[in-house]
Every structure is written in C-alpha cells, then in structure tokens.
FILUMLO-702303 format. One record per residue (C-alpha): x, y, z; residue number from 1. Coordinates in pm, 1 decimal, m for minus. Example, Ala and Ser with C-alpha at 12.3 -4.5 7.8 and 13.67 -1.06 7.14 Angstrom:
BEGIN
((1230.0, m450.0, 780.0), 1) ((1367.0, m106.0, 714.0), 2) 
This chain:
BEGIN
((1773.1, m430.4, m496.5), 1) ((1526.1, m367.0, m215.3), 2) ((1206.0, m188.2, m307.5), 3) ((1166.4, 154.9, m148.2), 4) ((843.2, 186.0, 50.0), 5) ((712.0, 484.9, 248.2), 6) ((511.9, 383.0, 555.6), 7) ((248.3, 649.1, 629.5), 8) ((79.3, 663.7, 971.4), 9) ((m55.2, 910.8, 1228.5), 10) ((m260.9, 1203.6, 1106.2), 11) ((m517.4, 1439.3, 1257.6), 12) ((m742.7, 1165.5, 1382.5), 13) ((m884.2, 1043.2, 1712.7), 14) ((m729.9, 707.6, 1617.9), 15) ((m380.7, 844.4, 1557.9), 16) ((m226.5, 653.5, 1851.0), 17) ((m376.7, 328.0, 1723.3), 18) ((m222.2, 405.6, 1385.7), 19) ((120.5, 432.3, 1549.8), 20) ((77.8, 85.0, 1698.9), 21) ((m19.0, m62.6, 1361.4), 22) ((283.5, 102.6, 1199.4), 23) ((520.8, m35.0, 1464.7), 24) ((370.7, m382.4, 1415.0), 25) ((433.3, m354.2, 1041.6), 26) ((792.0, m243.1, 1097.2), 27) ((848.0, m546.3, 1320.5), 28) ((710.7, m788.6, 1060.0), 29) ((809.7, m652.8, 718.8), 30) ((1066.5, m847.9, 515.6), 31) ((1370.2, m618.5, 536.7), 32) ((1556.6, m823.0, 274.8), 33) ((1288.0, m724.5, 20.0), 34) ((1188.8, m375.4, 128.6), 35) ((1360.0, m55.3, 237.8), 36) ((1095.8, 98.8, 465.1), 37) ((1090.9, 470.6, 549.1), 38) ((841.7, 566.4, 824.2), 39) ((652.1, 890.1, 751.8), 40) ((461.5, 1026.4, 1051.1), 41) ((169.0, 1261.3, 985.3), 42) ((117.3, 1511.5, 1267.1), 43) ((m42.4, 1856.4, 1280.1), 44) ((m53.1, 1878.4, 900.9), 45) ((317.3, 1797.2, 860.5), 46) ((513.9, 1495.3, 740.3), 47) ((800.1, 1387.0, 967.1), 48) ((1083.8, 1144.0, 889.1), 49) ((1396.1, 1013.1, 1067.7), 50) ((1403.8, 837.8, 1405.0), 51) ((1048.1, 706.5, 1385.8), 52) ((1098.5, 331.8, 1415.0), 53) ((1047.0, 293.0, 1791.8), 54) ((733.1, 343.0, 1999.9), 55) ((925.5, 563.0, 2245.5), 56) ((947.1, 835.6, 1981.6), 57) ((571.4, 892.8, 2007.8), 58) ((497.1, 872.0, 2379.9), 59) ((640.3, 1222.5, 2416.5), 60) ((680.1, 1335.5, 2056.7), 61) ((933.1, 1615.1, 2001.9), 62) ((928.5, 1757.9, 1646.3), 63) ((1284.9, 1884.4, 1688.2), 64) ((1412.0, 1525.9, 1714.3), 65) ((1296.3, 1454.1, 1360.0), 66) ((1298.1, 1613.5, 1013.7), 67) ((1005.8, 1777.0, 839.3), 68) ((942.9, 1648.5, 488.6), 69) ((737.5, 1741.5, 183.5), 70) ((615.4, 1525.9, m102.5), 71) ((685.3, 1668.4, m448.1), 72) ((661.5, 1491.9, m783.6), 73) ((665.4, 1151.6, m619.2), 74) ((966.9, 1216.0, m398.3), 75) ((1012.6, 1305.4, m31.6), 76) ((1229.5, 1609.5, 41.4), 77) ((1345.6, 1719.6, 384.5), 78) ((1352.0, 2084.8, 482.8), 79) ((1706.6, 2181.2, 571.9), 80) ((1825.4, 2538.1, 623.4), 81) ((1527.3, 2680.1, 433.6), 82) ((1596.6, 2452.8, 138.2), 83) ((1450.1, 2127.3, 6.7), 84) ((1693.2, 1835.9, m0.1), 85) ((1612.4, 1506.4, m173.7), 86) ((1559.4, 1235.3, 83.4), 87) ((1358.9, 932.1, m30.8), 88) ((1180.1, 833.5, m351.2), 89) ((920.0, 568.0, m269.1), 90) ((817.3, 308.9, m525.2), 91) ((508.3, 235.5, m316.9), 92) ((331.9, 362.9, m4.9), 93) ((209.4, 139.8, 275.7), 94) ((m77.9, 316.5, 451.0), 95) ((m132.9, 240.9, 820.6), 96) ((m347.5, 543.9, 906.1), 97) ((m676.1, 497.5, 1092.2), 98) ((m937.4, 767.0, 1048.6), 99) ((m890.7, 1128.8, 948.3), 100) ((m719.3, 1234.6, 628.6), 101) ((m506.3, 920.2, 629.7), 102) ((m808.0, 696.3, 567.6), 103) ((m1078.9, 921.2, 423.7), 104) ((m921.5, 965.7, 80.1), 105) ((m710.7, 1279.1, 133.5), 106) ((m375.5, 1098.3, 165.1), 107) ((m479.7, 857.4, m109.4), 108) ((m545.6, 1153.5, m342.7), 109) ((m207.0, 1309.1, m261.4), 110) ((m28.9, 981.8, m337.9), 111) ((m226.7, 924.7, m656.3), 112) ((m150.0, 1280.7, m771.7), 113) ((217.8, 1206.1, m712.2), 114) ((198.3, 879.0, m905.5), 115) ((280.0, 662.5, m603.1), 116) ((105.5, 321.6, m581.3), 117) ((m42.4, 259.4, m237.4), 118) ((m189.8, m22.0, m29.2), 119) ((m532.8, 128.7, 21.8), 120) ((m855.9, 174.5, m173.7), 121) ((m868.1, 464.8, m416.6), 122) ((m950.1, 817.0, m307.3), 123) ((m1321.5, 786.1, m384.4), 124) ((m1355.1, 435.0, m235.6), 125) ((m1175.3, 547.5, 81.1), 126) ((m1401.3, 851.0, 117.9), 127) ((m1715.4, 639.3, 76.4), 128) ((m1590.1, 376.0, 318.9), 129) ((m1510.1, 632.8, 585.1), 130) ((m1861.5, 780.3, 582.0), 131) ((m2095.3, 529.4, 751.2), 132) ((m2406.4, 701.1, 617.3), 133) ((m2280.2, 714.5, 259.7), 134) ((m2157.7, 354.6, 268.5), 135) ((m2501.7, 240.1, 389.3), 136) ((m2651.2, 404.3, 80.8), 137) ((m2411.8, 199.0, m130.9), 138) ((m2504.2, m120.1, 56.1), 139) ((m2874.2, m41.9, 7.9), 140) ((m2809.1, 2.6, m362.2), 141) ((m2648.7, m341.5, m368.2), 142) ((m2964.5, m479.8, m200.1), 143) ((m2766.8, m594.0, 102.9), 144) ((m2932.5, m605.8, 443.9), 145) ((m2883.9, m289.6, 650.6), 146) ((m3060.0, m186.9, 968.9), 147) ((m3318.9, 95.8, 956.6), 148) ((m3129.6, 421.2, 1003.8), 149) ((m3157.4, 798.5, 982.9), 150) ((m2894.3, 1069.4, 930.5), 151) ((m2882.8, 1372.4, 1162.0), 152) ((m2666.4, 1679.7, 1106.9), 153) ((m2517.3, 1873.2, 1395.9), 154) ((m2653.7, 2208.3, 1279.2), 155) ((m3012.2, 2082.0, 1249.5), 156) ((m2991.9, 1915.3, 1592.5), 157) ((m2854.0, 2226.3, 1761.4), 158) ((m3106.2, 2450.4, 1584.1), 159) ((m3418.0, 2254.9, 1683.1), 160) ((m3359.2, 1954.3, 1911.0), 161) ((m3728.3, 1885.1, 1965.8), 162) ((m3808.5, 1863.8, 1597.2), 163) ((m3504.2, 1645.8, 1534.7), 164) ((m3593.4, 1403.0, 1813.2), 165) ((m3953.8, 1380.8, 1691.5), 166) ((m3835.6, 1298.9, 1340.1), 167) ((m3612.5, 1018.8, 1463.0), 168) ((m3884.8, 870.4, 1683.3), 169) ((m4136.7, 881.5, 1397.5), 170) ((m3906.6, 673.2, 1177.9), 171) ((m3711.9, 445.9, 1413.7), 172) ((m3805.1, 240.3, 1718.0), 173) ((m3603.8, 206.0, 2038.1), 174) ((m3347.8, 85.3, 2127.9), 175) ((m3120.7, 297.2, 1909.2), 176) ((m2747.6, 322.3, 1855.3), 177) ((m2599.3, 663.9, 1776.4), 178) ((m2267.6, 701.8, 1591.0), 179) ((m2054.5, 981.2, 1447.9), 180) ((m2068.2, 908.8, 1074.0), 181) ((m1697.4, 950.9, 1001.1), 182) ((m1521.9, 828.1, 1315.7), 183) ((m1392.5, 483.5, 1403.9), 184) ((m1286.6, 270.8, 1701.4), 185) ((m1631.8, 316.9, 1860.8), 186) ((m1545.2, 675.7, 1955.3), 187) ((m1849.7, 889.0, 2036.9), 188) ((m2096.8, 600.1, 2009.4), 189) ((m2395.1, 576.4, 2244.2), 190) ((m2706.8, 365.3, 2301.2), 191) ((m3053.5, 498.5, 2383.5), 192) ((m3375.9, 332.7, 2491.9), 193) ((m3569.2, 656.2, 2553.2), 194) ((m3578.2, 1017.8, 2442.8), 195) ((m3361.8, 1151.4, 2727.8), 196) ((m3079.4, 911.6, 2646.0), 197) ((m3119.5, 974.8, 2274.1), 198) ((m3075.3, 1347.7, 2325.2), 199) ((m2767.0, 1292.2, 2541.2), 200) ((m2612.8, 1046.3, 2291.1), 201) ((m2667.3, 1293.1, 2007.9), 202) ((m2501.9, 1570.2, 2207.4), 203) ((m2197.2, 1348.0, 2264.9), 204) ((m2178.9, 1232.3, 1903.2), 205) ((m2201.6, 1592.1, 1780.4), 206) ((m1878.7, 1670.2, 1965.5), 207) ((m1696.1, 1428.8, 1735.6), 208) ((m1864.0, 1483.2, 1398.7), 209) ((m2104.0, 1711.5, 1212.8), 210) ((m2290.0, 1414.6, 1065.8), 211) ((m2451.2, 1151.6, 1287.3), 212) ((m2611.2, 821.0, 1198.1), 213) ((m2889.6, 686.0, 1419.1), 214) ((m3001.1, 328.1, 1361.9), 215) ((m3220.0, 65.9, 1518.8), 216) ((m3020.8, m152.0, 1758.2), 217) ((m3060.9, m527.2, 1758.8), 218) ((m3101.2, m682.9, 2104.2), 219) ((m2998.7, m1040.8, 2024.8), 220) ((m2708.1, m1036.2, 1784.0), 221) ((m2344.7, m1127.9, 1726.4), 222) ((m2082.3, m891.8, 1584.3), 223) ((m1883.1, m1061.9, 1310.0), 224) ((m1587.4, m929.9, 1112.5), 225) ((m1438.9, m1058.0, 789.6), 226) ((m1155.3, m911.2, 581.0), 227) ((m1025.1, m939.9, 227.0), 228) ((m726.7, m827.8, 22.8), 229) ((m625.3, m834.3, m341.2), 230) ((m350.2, m1078.1, m443.5), 231) ((m293.5, m996.7, m811.5), 232) ((m620.9, m1100.1, m980.5), 233) ((m753.1, m1294.1, m681.5), 234) ((m954.2, m1162.3, m387.5), 235) ((m847.9, m1346.6, m73.0), 236) ((m1120.4, m1364.4, 193.2), 237) ((m1021.6, m1416.3, 556.9), 238) ((m1163.4, m1621.5, 839.4), 239) ((m1456.6, m1472.0, 1027.3), 240) ((m1405.6, m1319.8, 1370.7), 241) ((m1647.5, m1282.5, 1660.3), 242) ((m1524.5, m1003.5, 1892.7), 243) ((m1613.5, m1051.6, 2258.6), 244) ((m1762.8, m780.7, 2479.6), 245) ((m1976.4, m747.7, 2792.4), 246) ((m2117.9, m416.6, 2667.0), 247) ((m2407.6, m324.8, 2435.4), 248) ((m2156.7, m277.3, 2156.2), 249) ((m1784.2, m321.8, 2099.5), 250) ((m1618.4, m31.1, 2283.3), 251) ((m1280.6, 137.3, 2238.8), 252) ((m1164.0, m40.1, 2555.9), 253) ((m1277.4, m378.1, 2419.5), 254) ((m1073.5, m320.2, 2107.6), 255) ((m752.0, m177.2, 2243.2), 256) ((m711.7, m178.8, 2623.2), 257) ((m876.9, m498.8, 2743.0), 258) ((m723.0, m775.0, 2538.8), 259) ((m886.9, m659.5, 2218.8), 260) ((m796.8, m706.5, 1854.5), 261) ((m469.7, m516.5, 1864.2), 262) ((m334.2, m772.9, 2109.9), 263) ((m484.3, m1070.9, 1931.0), 264) ((m727.0, m1167.4, 2210.7), 265) ((m1087.6, m1107.7, 2303.2), 266) ((m1236.6, m1281.3, 1999.8), 267) ((m1337.6, m1617.1, 1856.7), 268) ((m1199.1, m1730.3, 1519.3), 269) ((m1392.4, m1850.4, 1326.9), 270) ((m1714.8, m1688.3, 1445.3), 271) ((m1973.3, m1923.1, 1593.1), 272) ((m2255.1, m1848.3, 1348.6), 273) ((m2291.7, m2181.9, 1170.2), 274) ((m2385.5, m2174.4, 801.8), 275) ((m2430.1, m1794.0, 813.1), 276) ((m2051.7, m1778.0, 783.1), 277) ((m2090.9, m1860.4, 413.5), 278) ((m2312.0, m1553.7, 366.8), 279) ((m2065.0, m1331.8, 551.8), 280) ((m1774.8, m1449.0, 335.3), 281) ((m1972.6, m1422.6, 11.9), 282) ((m2084.9, m1068.1, 98.4), 283) ((m1729.0, m972.5, 190.2), 284) ((m1596.3, m1079.6, m148.9), 285) ((m1886.4, m914.3, m330.6), 286) ((m1847.4, m580.7, m150.5), 287) ((m1471.6, m584.7, m208.3), 288) ((m1515.9, m656.9, m579.6), 289) ((m1809.5, m426.2, m656.2), 290) ((m1669.0, m127.9, m466.2), 291) ((m1337.6, m191.1, m644.7), 292) ((m1136.2, m194.8, m322.7), 293) ((m764.8, m243.6, m267.0), 294) ((m539.8, m335.3, 25.0), 295) ((m678.3, m503.5, 336.2), 296) ((m1039.3, m404.8, 403.6), 297) ((m1242.0, m541.8, 694.1), 298) ((m1619.8, m568.4, 669.7), 299) ((m1814.5, m558.5, 997.1), 300) ((m2148.2, m738.3, 1023.7), 301) ((m2429.8, m781.7, 1273.1), 302) ((m2573.0, m1132.4, 1273.1), 303) ((m2926.7, m1179.1, 1403.3), 304) ((m2915.6, m1549.0, 1492.4), 305) ((m3282.3, m1560.6, 1593.7), 306) ((m3398.8, m1441.7, 1249.4), 307) ((m3106.4, m1609.8, 1069.9), 308) ((m3017.7, m1278.1, 905.4), 309) ((m2686.8, m1105.3, 827.1), 310) ((m2666.0, m723.0, 824.2), 311) ((m2368.5, m534.4, 681.9), 312) ((m2274.2, m266.2, 934.5), 313) ((m1970.2, m83.4, 797.4), 314) ((m1634.5, m127.5, 625.2), 315) ((m1289.0, m38.4, 754.9), 316) ((m1055.3, 44.4, 468.1), 317) ((m743.8, 46.3, 691.2), 318) ((m818.2, m193.0, 979.8), 319) ((m613.4, m209.8, 1301.0), 320) ((m306.9, m435.3, 1274.9), 321) ((m396.0, m470.8, 905.3), 322) ((m630.3, m748.2, 1027.2), 323) ((m335.0, m988.6, 989.1), 324) ((m470.6, m1227.0, 1253.1), 325) ((m772.8, m1307.6, 1035.6), 326) ((m550.2, m1470.4, 770.6), 327) ((m316.4, m1672.5, 993.0), 328) ((m519.7, m1993.4, 980.9), 329) ((m490.8, m1981.0, 601.3), 330) ((m113.2, m1995.7, 631.7), 331) ((m67.1, m1626.3, 550.0), 332) ((175.1, m1473.3, 800.4), 333) ((187.5, m1102.1, 881.3), 334) ((512.9, m1077.0, 682.6), 335) ((358.8, m1248.9, 380.8), 336) ((50.1, m1026.4, 400.5), 337) ((263.7, m709.9, 397.6), 338) ((462.2, m838.1, 99.8), 339) ((148.6, m919.4, m98.2), 340) ((m4.4, m578.6, m23.0), 341) ((302.9, m392.8, m147.5), 342) ((335.9, m611.8, m455.6), 343) ((m32.3, m563.8, m544.6), 344) ((m17.8, m183.2, m510.9), 345) ((160.2, m129.0, m842.0), 346) ((m64.5, m364.4, m1039.5), 347) ((m377.0, m198.0, m896.1), 348) ((m245.6, 147.0, m993.3), 349) ((m154.8, 27.9, m1342.2), 350) ((m497.5, m131.2, m1395.2), 351) ((m677.5, 189.1, m1290.9), 352) ((m467.9, 440.7, m1480.7), 353) ((m589.9, 603.2, m1802.3), 354) ((m470.0, 413.6, m2107.9), 355) ((m508.3, 712.4, m2340.6), 356) ((m439.0, 1084.1, m2296.6), 357) ((m692.9, 1293.0, m2488.8), 358) ((m540.1, 1610.2, m2630.9), 359) ((m713.4, 1897.8, m2809.7), 360) ((m623.7, 2226.5, m2972.9), 361) ((m922.4, 2405.0, m2816.8), 362) ((m708.5, 2661.6, m2629.8), 363) ((m521.9, 2771.7, m2941.0), 364) ((m853.7, 2825.4, m3120.7), 365) ((m1029.3, 3007.7, m2835.9), 366) ((m1014.6, 3382.5, m2909.6), 367) ((m1254.4, 3510.9, m2649.0), 368) ((m996.5, 3582.9, m2381.2), 369) ((m1074.6, 3591.4, m2011.0), 370) ((m1321.1, 3880.1, m2040.1), 371) ((m1679.1, 3775.5, m2108.8), 372) ((m1791.8, 3846.8, m2463.0), 373) ((m2128.0, 3679.0, m2436.3), 374) ((m1993.0, 3380.6, m2626.9), 375) ((m2092.5, 3036.3, m2506.8), 376) ((m1826.2, 2781.3, m2419.9), 377) 
C-alpha cells in the first residue's frame, strides 16, 4: 500500500513563490508507486487542498477553486458546510516551504504536536537555522570561522540612527554587507563602503525584518554551497557548488531568474577551491551532526582563497529544489532523494521521542486551590 504523504508549501513568506516551484518539482519527481502525495498549500494563515498539482493554480490563485483544511490529531479535515469532514491522514509530511512559518519552526512544531514525522529539522533547529544572527552564535560556539559581525535592531536604528551607525563603524570596517536576519533568497540585502550607503542599506533591510545583521564583506572570495541529508544512520554529504554571479553577492535574480539554481545552471560543480573542498565537506557533516539536523540542509560558505580560509555563512534548512542537483553526481536522483527523505522522517521522529512518560499524583495532593494562600509551589 502506498504511504500517505502531505506536501506542505507556500506560507506567509517573501519566498512563497519559490516554494511553489520546489513543490511542483517534487510532485514531478516523486515515486507515485510508493507514495500517495497530497499537496497542502499554506496561504494567508490557511491550509488549502484539492486541485493544487499544477503551476497554473498559483499564477492567479482563487481560494474558491480549492478546499480549506485544518489539521487535527494528525489528520487533515476539510471544511464543508460548516462542518469538518475527514480528508487525508498523512503518515509523513514533506516540507517544501522556504522562509516564514514554513521554515522557521512554526510548521515543524504543529506537525510534531500532531505526531506527524516530517522531512525537516526539528522546531528548535529550524528556528535557529532561520535566524542568521543566532546561527552565527552557534557557529562561534563550535569554533568555526565566521566573519566579524554586529546585530542591529530596527527599533534602535529608527530611534537613534547616528548612534547606531557610530557603533557599527567602531566595531566593523568597510566594506560591509547588510542582511535581514530572518529572510532568505538575498531579499533585502545591501552592500556599503561608506556611511551614506550603510544608512540606506539599513533602511532597506529594516523594511523586511526587525533584526538586521551587519558583517564585514570579503573582497576576494568565492561562494560555496554544500548540502547533506540523513539516510538512516548515515549522513550523506553532497558535492560542493560554486554559484556564479557578476554582482557583489548572489542576488535573487542570480538564483531564480537568470539561469540560477532553480533551473540547474549558473554554477560550477564541484566548486573550484582545491583542497579547501575537504574542509567544506567536513564542516558540513559536523554542523549537520552537532546541530542534530534532519532532511536536506544546505550550508553556505565564503572561501577566502588568498588567505586559504573557509568561513561558514549560513544554513538553509529547506533549500530551493531540495538541493537535488548537488547529489546527482553521486548517483542519487531527485526521485531517490525524495524517497530517502520520507523514509528517514519516521526514524528521526522515533529516535527523538521520549522513551518514558513521567507521571505524578501532585495534582491530587495539591489542596491550595487556584487562590493564593501564601503556600510555595
């Protein structure tokens, strides 16, 4: 019997459209003889099902053409005539969301609360991975190389721009790169080589996030990506990838509209970084293992070839196209990758569940009631 899998994508995210593309790619490559896939589209805080297997459904999305659904006790129900009707009970969830609550741990928490195994890191790992500033703290704690950086909050910048700019300039040297801490796909990113441009870049970044990360920008470097996924007890590390761009950094257009990663072009595989590739792959496996990740996760690095140094930049816990193209040279097809992700979801959930339920009789013995009696708990 085919395994029932809910495919979650969309969400309130600036990368929602990219998520739709990833989901359609998965639908085109999943082994239908093994899996019964039900697309679940997240939009405006709702779950939608039915008629969501073609790209045309999203170019001019009409909610009335589909059915609203809710997730309750591990089962999807559709809303029909003011009543809940059983619709689909997934045995696993395949997450193809990029950014927003589909990648930052919110969806993961909902699925975990409902007892549904999923193809993504846990709630806490997803939340940490989504926050560039927080993840850099984790990398620093692992004694990995990170570039000098400073965190700026929107409210402090808007309250006193001069003081904020002075603080940044006292800590970091130009050129600088400015990024919204919890956005992806290079959205809201800017580069500054003087105070005027720094102020402008911060103003732009603040439109996309309340937390901004400012870091020193390398001038002679190569961007390198490397992914990994869990196959039972083994961590499979991908080839390295060197994205190509004519800009100061990899832009949204580089990635998605100019022959970028979603179309399988605009990059060199493996990356042309010589023996530093071994460091990139070793760091990728270490980060994946020590942060206890799950599903496909892509680590993004900056390689300073002049100093022969590798910096970890960020991690993407749900990468575009599931980073399938990084595993092809290892003989792992997109279809095989999807199968392995779904099969590993249940074992990951089982390994991380509590083995013992601790029960007490404390409530039956507590006589204080809700009203305070001065008694300590």
